[in-house]
N, CA, C and O atoms as a printed pandas DataFrame, in Angstrom:
     atom_number atom_name residue_name chain_id  residue_number  x_coord  y_coord  z_coord
0              1         N          UNK        A               1   -3.640    2.261   -2.176
1              2        CA          UNK        A               1   -2.715    3.158   -2.801
2              3         C          UNK        A               1   -3.244    3.701   -4.116
3              4         O          UNK        A               1   -3.061    4.880   -4.420
4              5         N          UNK        A               2   -3.900    2.849   -4.903
5              6        CA          UNK        A               2   -4.408    3.290   -6.202
6              7         C          UNK        A               2   -5.463    4.376   -6.041
7              8         O          UNK        A               2   -5.492    5.335   -6.812
8              9         N          UNK        A               3   -6.323    4.231   -5.049
9             10        CA          UNK        A               3   -7.384    5.217   -4.830
10            11         C          UNK        A               3   -6.771    6.549   -4.426
11            12         O          UNK        A               3   -7.124    7.590   -4.981
12            13         N          UNK        A               4   -5.861    6.524   -3.471
13            14        CA          UNK        A               4   -5.225    7.758   -2.994
14            15         C          UNK        A               4   -4.470    8.439   -4.120
15            16         O          UNK        A               4   -4.534    9.659   -4.265
16            17         N          UNK        A               5   -3.761    7.663   -4.913
17            18        CA          UNK        A               5   -2.937    8.239   -5.979
18            19         C          UNK        A               5   -3.738    8.557   -7.241
19            20         O          UNK        A               5   -3.178    9.063   -8.213
20            21         N          UNK        A               6   -5.050    8.265   -7.239
21            22        CA          UNK        A               6   -5.898    8.591   -8.379
22            23         C          UNK        A               6   -5.728    7.645   -9.550
23            24         O          UNK        A               6   -5.969    8.029  -10.695
24            25         N          UNK        A               7   -5.311    6.397   -9.280
25            26        CA          UNK        A               7   -5.049    5.436  -10.350
26            27         C          UNK        A               7   -5.944    4.208  -10.269
27            28         O          UNK        A               7   -5.697    3.220  -10.960
28            29         N          UNK        A               8   -6.974    4.253   -9.440
29            30        CA          UNK        A               8   -7.855    3.104   -9.265
30            31         C          UNK        A               8   -8.694    2.894  -10.517
31            32         O          UNK        A               8   -9.227    3.847  -11.085
32            33         N          UNK        A               9   -8.806    1.649  -10.940
33            34        CA          UNK        A               9   -9.627    1.310  -12.101
34            35         C          UNK        A               9  -11.052    1.004  -11.640
35            36         O          UNK        A               9  -11.576   -0.082  -11.890
36            37         N          UNK        A              10  -11.661    1.960  -10.975
37            38        CA          UNK        A              10  -12.995    1.793  -10.407
38            39         C          UNK        A              10  -14.004    1.630  -11.528
39            40         O          UNK        A              10  -14.161    2.516  -12.368
40            41         N          UNK        A              11  -14.692    0.486  -11.538
41            42        CA          UNK        A              11  -15.663    0.222  -12.591
42            43         C          UNK        A              11  -17.088    0.216  -12.053
43            44         O          UNK        A              11  -18.012   -0.222  -12.738
44            45         N          UNK        A              12  -17.263    0.693  -10.849
45            46        CA          UNK        A              12  -18.559    0.643  -10.187
46            47         C          UNK        A              12  -19.428    1.845  -10.473
47            48         O          UNK        A              12  -19.367    2.442  -11.548
48            49         N          UNK        A              13  -20.212    2.178   -9.523
49            50        CA          UNK        A              13  -21.213    3.229   -9.588
50            51         C          UNK        A              13  -20.555    4.597   -9.779
51            52         O          UNK        A              13  -19.709    4.987   -8.975
52            53         N          UNK        A              14  -20.928    5.325  -10.825
53            54        CA          UNK        A              14  -20.298    6.617  -11.139
54            55         C          UNK        A              14  -20.495    7.665  -10.050
55            56         O          UNK        A              14  -19.593    8.464   -9.793
56            57         N          UNK        A              15  -21.669    7.675   -9.401
57            58        CA          UNK        A              15  -21.918    8.652   -8.339
58            59         C          UNK        A              15  -20.970    8.435   -7.165
59            60         O          UNK        A              15  -20.457    9.396   -6.591
60            61         N          UNK        A              16  -20.738    7.166   -6.806
61            62        CA          UNK        A              16  -19.814    6.862   -5.706
62            63         C          UNK        A              16  -18.396    7.286   -6.063
63            64         O          UNK        A              16  -17.668    7.840   -5.239
64            65         N          UNK        A              17  -18.023    7.016   -7.296
65            66        CA          UNK        A              17  -16.680    7.390   -7.748
66            67         C          UNK        A              17  -16.510    8.905   -7.693
67            68         O          UNK        A              17  -15.482    9.405   -7.237
68            69         N          UNK        A              18  -17.518    9.627   -8.158
69            70        CA          UNK        A              18  -17.463   11.087   -8.154
70            71         C          UNK        A              18  -17.383   11.626   -6.727
71            72         O          UNK        A              18  -16.597   12.531   -6.446
72            73         N          UNK        A              19  -18.197   11.071   -5.828
73            74        CA          UNK        A              19  -18.204   11.516   -4.432
74            75         C          UNK        A              19  -16.858   11.234   -3.770
75            76         O          UNK        A              19  -16.330   12.079   -3.047
76            77         N          UNK        A              20  -16.303   10.051   -4.015
77            78        CA          UNK        A              20  -15.000    9.698   -3.454
78            79         C          UNK        A              20  -13.928   10.649   -3.969
79            80         O          UNK        A              20  -13.098   11.129   -3.197
80            81         N          UNK        A              21  -13.944   10.918   -5.252
81            82        CA          UNK        A              21  -12.939   11.813   -5.838
82            83         C          UNK        A              21  -13.061   13.223   -5.265
83            84         O          UNK        A              21  -12.050   13.872   -4.998
84            85         N          UNK        A              22  -14.290   13.700   -5.075
85            86        CA          UNK        A              22  -14.495   15.025   -4.477
86            87         C          UNK        A              22  -13.947   15.076   -3.051
87            88         O          UNK        A              22  -13.314   16.056   -2.659
88            89         N          UNK        A              23  -14.192   14.018   -2.278
89            90        CA          UNK        A              23  -13.688   13.968   -0.897
90            91         C          UNK        A              23  -12.160   13.933   -0.871
91            92         O          UNK        A              23  -11.533   14.594   -0.043
92            93         N          UNK        A              24  -11.569   13.160   -1.778
93            94        CA          UNK        A              24  -10.107   13.104   -1.847
94            95         C          UNK        A              24   -9.523   14.451   -2.253
95            96         O          UNK        A              24   -8.522   14.894   -1.690
96            97         N          UNK        A              25  -10.149   15.098   -3.227
97            98        CA          UNK        A              25   -9.672   16.418   -3.658
98            99         C          UNK        A              25   -9.704   17.405   -2.495
99           100         O          UNK        A              25   -8.760   18.171   -2.300
100          101         N          UNK        A              26  -10.788   17.386   -1.723
101          102        CA          UNK        A              26  -10.893   18.282   -0.570
102          103         C          UNK        A              26   -9.829   17.949    0.471
103          104         O          UNK        A              26   -9.209   18.846    1.043
104          105         N          UNK        A              27   -9.625   16.669    0.712
105          106        CA          UNK        A              27   -8.608   16.249    1.678
106          107         C          UNK        A              27   -7.222   16.744    1.246
107          108         O          UNK        A              27   -6.464   17.258    2.069
108          109         N          UNK        A              28   -6.897   16.592   -0.021
109          110        CA          UNK        A              28   -5.581   17.017   -0.491
110          111         C          UNK        A              28   -5.459   18.537   -0.577
111          112         O          UNK        A              28   -4.356   19.070   -0.455
112          113         N          UNK        A              29   -6.571   19.242   -0.786
113          114        CA          UNK        A              29   -6.539   20.708   -0.699
114          115         C          UNK        A              29   -6.207   21.139    0.726
115          116         O          UNK        A              29   -5.415   22.057    0.936
116          117         N          UNK        A              30   -6.822   20.465    1.708
117          118        CA          UNK        A              30   -6.535   20.771    3.115
118          119         C          UNK        A              30   -5.071   20.494    3.452
119          120         O          UNK        A              30   -4.431   21.278    4.152
120          121         N          UNK        A              31   -4.554   19.389    2.958
121          122        CA          UNK        A              31   -3.146   19.051    3.194
122          123         C          UNK        A              31   -2.247   20.102    2.560
123          124         O          UNK        A              31   -1.270   20.538    3.169
124          125         N          UNK        A              32   -2.573   20.509    1.340
125          126        CA          UNK        A              32   -1.781   21.523    0.640
126          127         C          UNK        A              32   -1.819   22.843    1.395
127          128         O          UNK        A              32   -0.791   23.499    1.560
128          129         N          UNK        A              33   -3.005   23.232    1.854
129          130        CA          UNK        A              33   -3.160   24.488    2.597
130          131         C          UNK        A              33   -2.335   24.464    3.886
131          132         O          UNK        A              33   -1.709   25.460    4.247
132          133         N          UNK        A              34   -2.340   23.324    4.572
133          134        CA          UNK        A              34   -1.595   23.195    5.834
134          135         C          UNK        A              34   -0.086   23.153    5.634
135          136         O          UNK        A              34    0.674   23.438    6.559
136          137         N          UNK        A              35    0.345   22.800    4.432
137          138        CA          UNK        A              35    1.776   22.659    4.136
138          139         C          UNK        A              35    2.151   23.473    2.902
139          140         O          UNK        A              35    2.910   23.008    2.052
140          141         N          UNK        A              36    1.623   24.678    2.807
141          142        CA          UNK        A              36    1.779   25.501    1.605
142          143         C          UNK        A              36    3.235   25.710    1.207
143          144         O          UNK        A              36    3.553   25.706    0.017
144          145         N          UNK        A              37    4.109   25.891    2.165
145          146        CA          UNK        A              37    5.520   26.152    1.851
146          147         C          UNK        A              37    6.144   25.005    1.066
147          148         O          UNK        A              37    6.931   25.239    0.148
148          149         N          UNK        A              38    5.805   23.781    1.415
149          150        CA          UNK        A              38    6.384   22.608    0.756
150          151         C          UNK        A              38    5.628   22.198   -0.502
151          152         O          UNK        A              38    6.236   21.779   -1.487
152          153         N          UNK        A              39    4.305   22.318   -0.470
153          154        CA          UNK        A              39    3.481   21.687   -1.490
154          155         C          UNK        A              39    2.907   22.618   -2.547
155          156         O          UNK        A              39    2.328   22.143   -3.524
156          157         N          UNK        A              40    3.045   23.905   -2.387
157          158        CA          UNK        A              40    2.383   24.835   -3.307
158          159         C          UNK        A              40    2.887   24.719   -4.740
159          160         O          UNK        A              40    2.165   25.081   -5.669
160          161         N          UNK        A              41    4.090   24.230   -4.943
161          162        CA          UNK        A              41    4.638   24.119   -6.300
162          163         C          UNK        A              41    4.290   22.785   -6.963
163          164         O          UNK        A              41    4.586   22.588   -8.142
164          165         N          UNK        A              42    3.666   21.872   -6.222
165          166        CA          UNK        A              42    3.342   20.557   -6.767
166          167         C          UNK        A              42    1.930   20.525   -7.337
167          168         O          UNK        A              42    1.041   21.233   -6.863
168          169         N          UNK        A              43    1.733   19.697   -8.358
169          170        CA          UNK        A              43    0.395   19.494   -8.916
170          171         C          UNK        A              43   -0.398   18.590   -7.975
171          172         O          UNK        A              43    0.163   17.980   -7.065
172          173         N          UNK        A              44   -1.691   18.511   -8.201
173          174        CA          UNK        A              44   -2.554   17.660   -7.384
174          175         C          UNK        A              44   -2.084   16.208   -7.446
175          176         O          UNK        A              44   -2.052   15.519   -6.427
176          177         N          UNK        A              45   -1.726   15.750   -8.627
177          178        CA          UNK        A              45   -1.245   14.373   -8.795
178          179         C          UNK        A              45    0.060   14.157   -8.027
179          180         O          UNK        A              45    0.236   13.120   -7.387
180          181         N          UNK        A              46    0.964   15.117   -8.085
181          182        CA          UNK        A              46    2.238   15.002   -7.369
182          183         C          UNK        A              46    2.028   14.999   -5.855
183          184         O          UNK        A              46    2.731   14.299   -5.126
184          185         N          UNK        A              47    1.064   15.779   -5.390
185          186        CA          UNK        A              47    0.764   15.812   -3.954
186          187         C          UNK        A              47    0.240   14.457   -3.500
187          188         O          UNK        A              47    0.608   13.968   -2.432
188          189         N          UNK        A              48   -0.620   13.852   -4.313
189          190        CA          UNK        A              48   -1.127   12.519   -3.987
190          191         C          UNK        A              48    0.013   11.513   -3.906
191          192         O          UNK        A              48    0.070   10.730   -2.957
192          193         N          UNK        A              49    0.909   11.513   -4.866
193          194        CA          UNK        A              49    2.060   10.595   -4.867
194          195         C          UNK        A              49    2.948   10.853   -3.650
195          196         O          UNK        A              49    3.405    9.914   -2.997
196          197         N          UNK        A              50    3.186   12.112   -3.354
197          198        CA          UNK        A              50    4.010   12.514   -2.215
198          199         C          UNK        A              50    3.396   12.005   -0.913
199          200         O          UNK        A              50    4.089   11.428   -0.076
200          201         N          UNK        A              51    2.086   12.223   -0.748
201          202        CA          UNK        A              51    1.408   11.774    0.458
202          203         C          UNK        A              51    1.505   10.260    0.592
203          204         O          UNK        A              51    1.788    9.751    1.677
204          205         N          UNK        A              52    1.272    9.540   -0.495
205          206        CA          UNK        A              52    1.327    8.080   -0.447
206          207         C          UNK        A              52    2.732    7.597   -0.089
207          208         O          UNK        A              52    2.884    6.689    0.729
208          209         N          UNK        A              53    3.746    8.188   -0.686
209          210        CA          UNK        A              53    5.125    7.786   -0.386
210          211         C          UNK        A              53    5.443    7.987    1.100
211          212         O          UNK        A              53    6.140    7.173    1.704
212          213         N          UNK        A              54    4.932    9.069    1.679
213          214        CA          UNK        A              54    5.193    9.344    3.096
214          215         C          UNK        A              54    4.364    8.489    4.052
215          216         O          UNK        A              54    4.793    8.236    5.178
216          217         N          UNK        A              55    3.200    8.045    3.626
217          218        CA          UNK        A              55    2.259    7.409    4.550
218          219         C          UNK        A              55    1.928    5.951    4.257
219          220         O          UNK        A              55    1.154    5.347    5.000
220          221         N          UNK        A              56    2.484    5.366    3.206
221          222        CA          UNK        A              56    2.117    3.992    2.847
222          223         C          UNK        A              56    2.421    3.007    3.968
223          224         O          UNK        A              56    1.658    2.066    4.186
224          225         N          UNK        A              57    3.527    3.211    4.682
225          226        CA          UNK        A              57    3.854    2.295    5.777
226          227         C          UNK        A              57    2.820    2.386    6.899
227          228         O          UNK        A              57    2.501    1.378    7.530
228          229         N          UNK        A              58    2.296    3.587    7.151
229          230        CA          UNK        A              58    1.277    3.755    8.189
230          231         C          UNK        A              58   -0.057    3.138    7.764
231          232         O          UNK        A              58   -0.775    2.573    8.589
232          233         N          UNK        A              59   -0.384    3.247    6.476
233          234        CA          UNK        A              59   -1.604    2.616    5.963
234          235         C          UNK        A              59   -1.475    1.102    6.102
235          236         O          UNK        A              59   -2.417    0.433    6.526
236          237         N          UNK        A              60   -0.299    0.557    5.742
237          238        CA          UNK        A              60   -0.066   -0.885    5.869
238          239         C          UNK        A              60   -0.218   -1.322    7.334
239          240         O          UNK        A              60   -0.842   -2.344    7.620
240          241         N          UNK        A              61    0.351   -0.548    8.246
241          242        CA          UNK        A              61    0.234   -0.883    9.670
242          243         C          UNK        A              61   -1.229   -0.862   10.109
243          244         O          UNK        A              61   -1.666   -1.737   10.858
244          245         N          UNK        A              62   -1.981    0.126    9.649
245          246        CA          UNK        A              62   -3.396    0.216   10.017
246          247         C          UNK        A              62   -4.172   -0.985    9.480
247          248         O          UNK        A              62   -5.060   -1.502   10.158
248          249         N          UNK        A              63   -3.846   -1.426    8.281
249          250        CA          UNK        A              63   -4.534   -2.574    7.695
250          251         C          UNK        A              63   -4.178   -3.878    8.397
251          252         O          UNK        A              63   -4.977   -4.814    8.419
252          253         N          UNK        A              64   -2.985   -3.938    8.966
253          254        CA          UNK        A              64   -2.514   -5.193    9.556
254          255         C          UNK        A              64   -2.266   -5.096   11.059
255          256         O          UNK        A              64   -1.595   -5.962   11.621
256          257         N          UNK        A              65   -2.791   -4.061   11.726
257          258        CA          UNK        A              65   -2.519   -3.898   13.161
258          259         C          UNK        A              65   -2.982   -5.111   13.949
259          260         O          UNK        A              65   -2.318   -5.525   14.900
260          261         N          UNK        A              66   -4.106   -5.678   13.567
261          262        CA          UNK        A              66   -4.512   -6.994   14.042
262          263         C          UNK        A              66   -4.503   -7.132   15.554
263          264         O          UNK        A              66   -3.912   -8.072   16.086
264          265         N          UNK        A              67   -5.140   -6.221   16.243
265          266        CA          UNK        A              67   -5.218   -6.266   17.707
266          267         C          UNK        A              67   -5.804   -7.590   18.206
267          268         O          UNK        A              67   -5.418   -8.074   19.270
268          269         N          UNK        A              68   -6.724   -8.172   17.455
269          270        CA          UNK        A              68   -7.385   -9.408   17.883
270          271         C          UNK        A              68   -6.702  -10.650   17.317
271          272         O          UNK        A              68   -7.225  -11.756   17.458
272          273         N          UNK        A              69   -5.559  -10.487   16.688
273          274        CA          UNK        A              69   -4.761  -11.573   16.116
274          275         C          UNK        A              69   -5.527  -12.388   15.068
275          276         O          UNK        A              69   -5.348  -13.602   14.971
276          277         N          UNK        A              70   -6.372  -11.721   14.292
277          278        CA          UNK        A              70   -7.117  -12.405   13.240
278          279         C          UNK        A              70   -6.207  -12.832   12.088
279          280         O          UNK        A              70   -6.542  -13.746   11.335
280          281         N          UNK        A              71   -5.064  -12.173   11.955
281          282        CA          UNK        A              71   -4.114  -12.548   10.905
282          283         C          UNK        A              71   -3.134  -13.612   11.389
283          284         O          UNK        A              71   -2.205  -13.980   10.669
284          285         N          UNK        A              72   -3.340  -14.102   12.600
285          286        CA          UNK        A              72   -2.486  -15.075   13.264
286          287         C          UNK        A              72   -1.453  -15.788   12.420
287          288         O          UNK        A              72   -0.290  -15.385   12.419
288          289         N          UNK        A              73   -1.828  -16.826   11.705
289          290        CA          UNK        A              73   -0.871  -17.615   10.933
290          291         C          UNK        A              73   -0.809  -17.233    9.474
291          292         O          UNK        A              73   -0.190  -17.941    8.679
292          293         N          UNK        A              74   -1.432  -16.137    9.101
293          294        CA          UNK        A              74   -1.444  -15.752    7.694
294          295         C          UNK        A              74   -0.110  -15.176    7.264
295          296         O          UNK        A              74    0.652  -14.642    8.071
296          297         N          UNK        A              75    0.152  -15.297    5.976
297          298        CA          UNK        A              75    1.401  -14.782    5.421
298          299         C          UNK        A              75    1.105  -14.001    4.159
299          300         O          UNK        A              75    0.164  -14.306    3.426
300          301         N          UNK        A              76    1.917  -12.995    3.916
301          302        CA          UNK        A              76    1.846  -12.306    2.636
302          303         C          UNK        A              76    2.263  -13.320    1.590
303          304         O          UNK        A              76    3.259  -14.013    1.792
304          305         N          UNK        A              77    1.543  -13.439    0.476
305          306        CA          UNK        A              77    1.704  -14.593   -0.398
306          307         C          UNK        A              77    2.964  -14.604   -1.260
307          308         O          UNK        A              77    3.256  -15.622   -1.888
308          309         N          UNK        A              78    3.705  -13.528   -1.311
309          310        CA          UNK        A              78    4.979  -13.526   -2.039
310          311         C          UNK        A              78    6.122  -13.692   -1.049
311          312         O          UNK        A              78    6.047  -13.214    0.082
312          313         N          UNK        A              79    7.173  -14.368   -1.476
313          314        CA          UNK        A              79    8.372  -14.493   -0.636
314          315         C          UNK        A              79    9.134  -13.175   -0.717
315          316         O          UNK        A              79    9.877  -12.938   -1.669
316          317         N          UNK        A              80    8.948  -12.323    0.283
317          318        CA          UNK        A              80    9.538  -10.980    0.251
318          319         C          UNK        A              80   10.583  -10.755    1.334
319          320         O          UNK        A              80   11.243   -9.716    1.348
320          321         N          UNK        A              81   10.742  -11.708    2.234
321          322        CA          UNK        A              81   11.711  -11.544    3.324
322          323         C          UNK        A              81   13.056  -12.136    2.916
323          324         O          UNK        A              81   13.131  -13.287    2.488
324          325         N          UNK        A              82   14.098  -11.356    3.049
325          326        CA          UNK        A              82   15.446  -11.843    2.759
326          327         C          UNK        A              82   15.964  -12.615    3.963
327          328         O          UNK        A              82   15.863  -12.155    5.100
328          329         N          UNK        A              83   16.513  -13.777    3.705
329          330        CA          UNK        A              83   17.086  -14.604    4.767
330          331         C          UNK        A              83   18.596  -14.415    4.806
331          332         O          UNK        A              83   19.208  -14.024    3.812
332          333         N          UNK        A              84   19.183  -14.691    5.946
333          334        CA          UNK        A              84   20.637  -14.557    6.093
334          335         C          UNK        A              84   21.400  -15.477    5.142
335          336         O          UNK        A              84   22.511  -15.153    4.720
336          337         N          UNK        A              85   20.809  -16.619    4.806
337          338        CA          UNK        A              85   21.476  -17.564    3.915
338          339         C          UNK        A              85   21.319  -17.191    2.440
339          340         O          UNK        A              85   21.753  -17.936    1.561
340          341         N          UNK        A              86   20.707  -16.051    2.172
341          342        CA          UNK        A              86   20.537  -15.580    0.802
342          343         C          UNK        A              86   19.206  -15.941    0.182
343          344         O          UNK        A              86   18.885  -15.464   -0.906
344          345         N          UNK        A              87   18.419  -16.779    0.853
345          346        CA          UNK        A              87   17.118  -17.169    0.333
346          347         C          UNK        A              87   16.041  -16.157    0.668
347          348         O          UNK        A              87   16.315  -15.090    1.218
348          349         N          UNK        A              88   14.816  -16.509    0.329
349          350        CA          UNK        A              88   13.661  -15.652    0.614
350          351         C          UNK        A              88   12.604  -16.476    1.336
351          352         O          UNK        A              88   12.534  -17.695    1.175
352          353         N          UNK        A              89   11.789  -15.805    2.126
353          354        CA          UNK        A              89   10.681  -16.470    2.805
354          355         C          UNK        A              89    9.481  -15.533    2.834
355          356         O          UNK        A              89    9.588  -14.347    2.523
356          357         N          UNK        A              90    8.335  -16.097    3.216
357          358        CA          UNK        A              90    7.118  -15.295    3.305
358          359         C          UNK        A              90    7.101  -14.491    4.600
359          360         O          UNK        A              90    7.701  -14.875    5.604
360          361         N          UNK        A              91    6.397  -13.365    4.546
361          362        CA          UNK        A              91    6.240  -12.500    5.718
362          363         C          UNK        A              91    5.092  -13.035    6.563
363          364         O          UNK        A              91    3.939  -12.998    6.132
364          365         N          UNK        A              92    5.392  -13.535    7.767
365          366        CA          UNK        A              92    4.373  -14.124    8.644
366          367         C          UNK        A              92    3.972  -13.225    9.800
367          368         O          UNK        A              92    2.880  -13.400   10.341
368          369         N          UNK        A              93    4.781  -12.294   10.195
369          370        CA          UNK        A              93    4.506  -11.445   11.351
370          371         C          UNK        A              93    3.635  -10.261   10.943
371          372         O          UNK        A              93    4.140   -9.199   10.577
372          373         N          UNK        A              94    2.306  -10.461   11.011
373          374        CA          UNK        A              94    1.372   -9.424   10.555
374          375         C          UNK        A              94    1.724   -8.972    9.143
375          376         O          UNK        A              94    1.682   -7.784    8.823
376          377         N          UNK        A              95    2.067   -9.937    8.316
377          378        CA          UNK        A              95    2.434   -9.706    6.917
378          379         C          UNK        A              95    3.675   -8.832    6.789
379          380         O          UNK        A              95    3.821   -8.094    5.814
380          381         N          UNK        A              96    4.560   -8.912    7.762
381          382        CA          UNK        A              96    5.820   -8.169    7.714
382          383         C          UNK        A              96    6.966   -9.137    7.947
383          384         O          UNK        A              96    6.789  -10.183    8.573
384          385         N          UNK        A              97    8.126   -8.791    7.448
385          386        CA          UNK        A              97    9.333   -9.571    7.710
386          387         C          UNK        A              97    9.813   -9.218    9.115
387          388         O          UNK        A              97    9.958   -8.034    9.422
388          389         N          UNK        A              98   10.067  -10.211    9.987
389          390        CA          UNK        A              98   10.440   -9.904   11.370
390          391         C          UNK        A              98   11.836   -9.306   11.520
391          392         O          UNK        A              98   12.083   -8.544   12.454
392          393         N          UNK        A              99   12.740   -9.640   10.620
393          394        CA          UNK        A              99   14.120   -9.152   10.719
394          395         C          UNK        A              99   14.610   -8.707    9.345
395          396         O          UNK        A              99   14.151   -9.207    8.317
396          397         N          UNK        A             100   15.538   -7.771    9.342
397          398        CA          UNK        A             100   16.197   -7.409    8.093
398          399         C          UNK        A             100   17.218   -8.494    7.773
399          400         O          UNK        A             100   17.473   -9.365    8.605
400          401         N          UNK        A             101   17.799   -8.454    6.590
401          402        CA          UNK        A             101   18.766   -9.482    6.201
402          403         C          UNK        A             101   20.002   -9.476    7.099
403          404         O          UNK        A             101   20.713  -10.479    7.168
404          405         N          UNK        A             102   20.270   -8.362    7.788
405          406        CA          UNK        A             102   21.415   -8.326    8.702
406          407         C          UNK        A             102   21.006   -8.573   10.159
407          408         O          UNK        A             102   21.795   -8.330   11.072
408          409         N          UNK        A             103   19.767   -9.060   10.381
409          410        CA          UNK        A             103   19.340   -9.476   11.708
410          411         C          UNK        A             103   18.731   -8.416   12.597
411          412         O          UNK        A             103   18.452   -8.688   13.764
412          413         N          UNK        A             104   18.516   -7.219   12.089
413          414        CA          UNK        A             104   17.912   -6.146   12.890
414          415         C          UNK        A             104   16.388   -6.252   12.831
415          416         O          UNK        A             104   15.841   -6.737   11.840
416          417         N          UNK        A             105   15.691   -5.798   13.891
417          418        CA          UNK        A             105   14.223   -5.815   13.861
418          419         C          UNK        A             105   13.697   -5.007   12.673
419          420         O          UNK        A             105   14.266   -3.981   12.301
420          421         N          UNK        A             106   12.612   -5.486   12.094
421          422        CA          UNK        A             106   12.083   -4.882   10.879
422          423         C          UNK        A             106   10.582   -4.684   11.010
423          424         O          UNK        A             106    9.879   -5.566   11.502
424          425         N          UNK        A             107   10.092   -3.545   10.578
425          426        CA          UNK        A             107    8.660   -3.287   10.562
426          427         C          UNK        A             107    8.299   -2.564    9.267
427          428         O          UNK        A             107    7.458   -1.665    9.262
428          429         N          UNK        A             108    8.928   -2.957    8.191
429          430        CA          UNK        A             108    8.727   -2.291    6.910
430          431         C          UNK        A             108    7.627   -2.967    6.102
431          432         O          UNK        A             108    7.348   -4.153    6.278
432          433         N          UNK        A             109    7.011   -2.198    5.221
433          434        CA          UNK        A             109    6.075   -2.763    4.262
434          435         C          UNK        A             109    6.876   -3.752    3.420
435          436         O          UNK        A             109    7.929   -3.386    2.898
436          437         N          UNK        A             110    6.410   -5.002    3.271
437          438        CA          UNK        A             110    7.242   -6.025    2.658
438          439         C          UNK        A             110    7.341   -5.983    1.136
439          440         O          UNK        A             110    8.021   -6.824    0.549
440          441         N          UNK        A             111    6.697   -5.049    0.496
441          442        CA          UNK        A             111    6.674   -5.086   -0.960
442          443         C          UNK        A             111    6.372   -3.716   -1.550
443          444         O          UNK        A             111    5.929   -2.802   -0.854
444          445         N          UNK        A             112    6.613   -3.600   -2.806
445          446        CA          UNK        A             112    6.178   -2.425   -3.560
446          447         C          UNK        A             112    5.069   -2.833   -4.517
447          448         O          UNK        A             112    4.899   -2.238   -5.581
448          449         N          UNK        A             113    4.319   -3.856   -4.125
449          450        CA          UNK        A             113    3.232   -4.382   -4.938
450          451         C          UNK        A             113    2.195   -3.308   -5.237
451          452         O          UNK        A             113    1.523   -3.367   -6.266
452          453         N          UNK        A             114    2.059   -2.328   -4.349
453          454        CA          UNK        A             114    1.090   -1.256   -4.560
454          455         C          UNK        A             114    1.498   -0.339   -5.707
455          456         O          UNK        A             114    0.690    0.473   -6.157
456          457         N          UNK        A             115    2.724   -0.449   -6.187
457          458        CA          UNK        A             115    3.162    0.351   -7.327
458          459         C          UNK        A             115    3.062   -0.409   -8.650
459          460         O          UNK        A             115    3.311    0.163   -9.711
460          461         N          UNK        A             116    2.697   -1.695   -8.596
461          462        CA          UNK        A             116    2.456   -2.472   -9.809
462          463         C          UNK        A             116    1.086   -2.053  -10.334
463          464         O          UNK        A             116    0.146   -1.937   -9.547
464          465         N          UNK        A             117    0.944   -1.820  -11.645
465          466        CA          UNK        A             117   -0.370   -1.420  -12.170
466          467         C          UNK        A             117   -1.470   -2.391  -11.729
467          468         O          UNK        A             117   -1.277   -3.606  -11.688
468          469         N          UNK        A             118   -2.615   -1.819  -11.406
469          470        CA          UNK        A             118   -3.714   -2.580  -10.826
470          471         C          UNK        A             118   -4.137   -3.760  -11.697
471          472         O          UNK        A             118   -4.387   -4.850  -11.181
472          473         N          UNK        A             119   -4.219   -3.556  -13.007
473          474        CA          UNK        A             119   -4.670   -4.644  -13.868
474          475         C          UNK        A             119   -3.693   -5.814  -13.845
475          476         O          UNK        A             119   -4.115   -6.959  -14.004
476          477         N          UNK        A             120   -2.390   -5.560  -13.650
477          478        CA          UNK        A             120   -1.419   -6.651  -13.546
478          479         C          UNK        A             120   -1.561   -7.389  -12.213
479          480         O          UNK        A             120   -1.376   -8.605  -12.159
480          481         N          UNK        A             121   -1.885   -6.669  -11.144
481          482        CA          UNK        A             121   -2.134   -7.328   -9.852
482          483         C          UNK        A             121   -3.365   -8.215   -9.946
483          484         O          UNK        A             121   -3.368   -9.341   -9.450
484          485         N          UNK        A             122   -4.423   -7.694  -10.593
485          486        CA          UNK        A             122   -5.629   -8.498  -10.770
486          487         C          UNK        A             122   -5.316   -9.753  -11.566
487          488         O          UNK        A             122   -5.782  -10.840  -11.226
488          489         N          UNK        A             123   -4.522   -9.606  -12.630
489          490        CA          UNK        A             123   -4.162  -10.752  -13.458
490          491         C          UNK        A             123   -3.378  -11.773  -12.637
491          492         O          UNK        A             123   -3.626  -12.975  -12.738
492          493         N          UNK        A             124   -2.441  -11.302  -11.830
493          494        CA          UNK        A             124   -1.649  -12.213  -11.003
494          495         C          UNK        A             124   -2.537  -12.942   -9.996
495          496         O          UNK        A             124   -2.380  -14.145   -9.792
496          497         N          UNK        A             125   -3.473  -12.221   -9.363
497          498        CA          UNK        A             125   -4.387  -12.862   -8.417
498          499         C          UNK        A             125   -5.234  -13.910   -9.124
499          500         O          UNK        A             125   -5.445  -15.003   -8.597
500          501         N          UNK        A             126   -5.719  -13.577  -10.320
501          502        CA          UNK        A             126   -6.512  -14.531  -11.089
502          503         C          UNK        A             126   -5.669  -15.762  -11.417
503          504         O          UNK        A             126   -6.134  -16.891  -11.263
504          505         N          UNK        A             127   -4.436  -15.550  -11.865
505          506        CA          UNK        A             127   -3.564  -16.665  -12.233
506          507         C          UNK        A             127   -3.262  -17.549  -11.025
507          508         O          UNK        A             127   -3.219  -18.774  -11.143
508          509         N          UNK        A             128   -3.052  -16.924   -9.857
509          510        CA          UNK        A             128   -2.779  -17.705   -8.639
510          511         C          UNK        A             128   -3.974  -18.604   -8.314
511          512         O          UNK        A             128   -3.790  -19.770   -7.966
512          513         N          UNK        A             129   -5.192  -18.075   -8.425
513          514        CA          UNK        A             129   -6.380  -18.876   -8.145
514          515         C          UNK        A             129   -6.616  -19.919   -9.229
515          516         O          UNK        A             129   -6.948  -21.065   -8.925
516          517         N          UNK        A             130   -6.450  -19.537  -10.476
517          518        CA          UNK        A             130   -6.723  -20.420  -11.602
518          519         C          UNK        A             130   -5.767  -21.610  -11.622
519          520         O          UNK        A             130   -6.167  -22.723  -11.963
520          521         N          UNK        A             131   -4.533  -21.383  -11.265
521          522        CA          UNK        A             131   -3.503  -22.422  -11.367
522          523         C          UNK        A             131   -3.399  -23.308  -10.126
523          524         O          UNK        A             131   -2.492  -24.136  -10.045
524          525         N          UNK        A             132   -4.290  -23.158   -9.176
525          526        CA          UNK        A             132   -4.237  -24.015   -7.967
526          527         C          UNK        A             132   -4.746  -25.387   -8.256
527          528         O          UNK        A             132   -4.776  -26.236   -7.365
């Protein structure tokens, strides 16, 4: 999400960063051209945010489609699933909550963690490893 939205704290090779940014700019120009009626009034940054908001669930599905069941028993590490008894549990079904709190099937992205600033996510990951 950070890369698509132009908020990645990329500290690597400048040429790679420049090439990636050029490719993203071209991709979003193509999207804008194809949807001129809706997107022509938005800035490049707004178009990126708009695209991410519309497609984040599909990106999550692509990352966790897991055709070979490699994510088998893995869970998303935060308790993001609401339970009927009012508690929370971890997402075990391809990192998704299997049911909504009212018992309906669920296939939603389990978190808005991608909207937390990247440096805070890095800090949290470091703290989780450090405190084990």
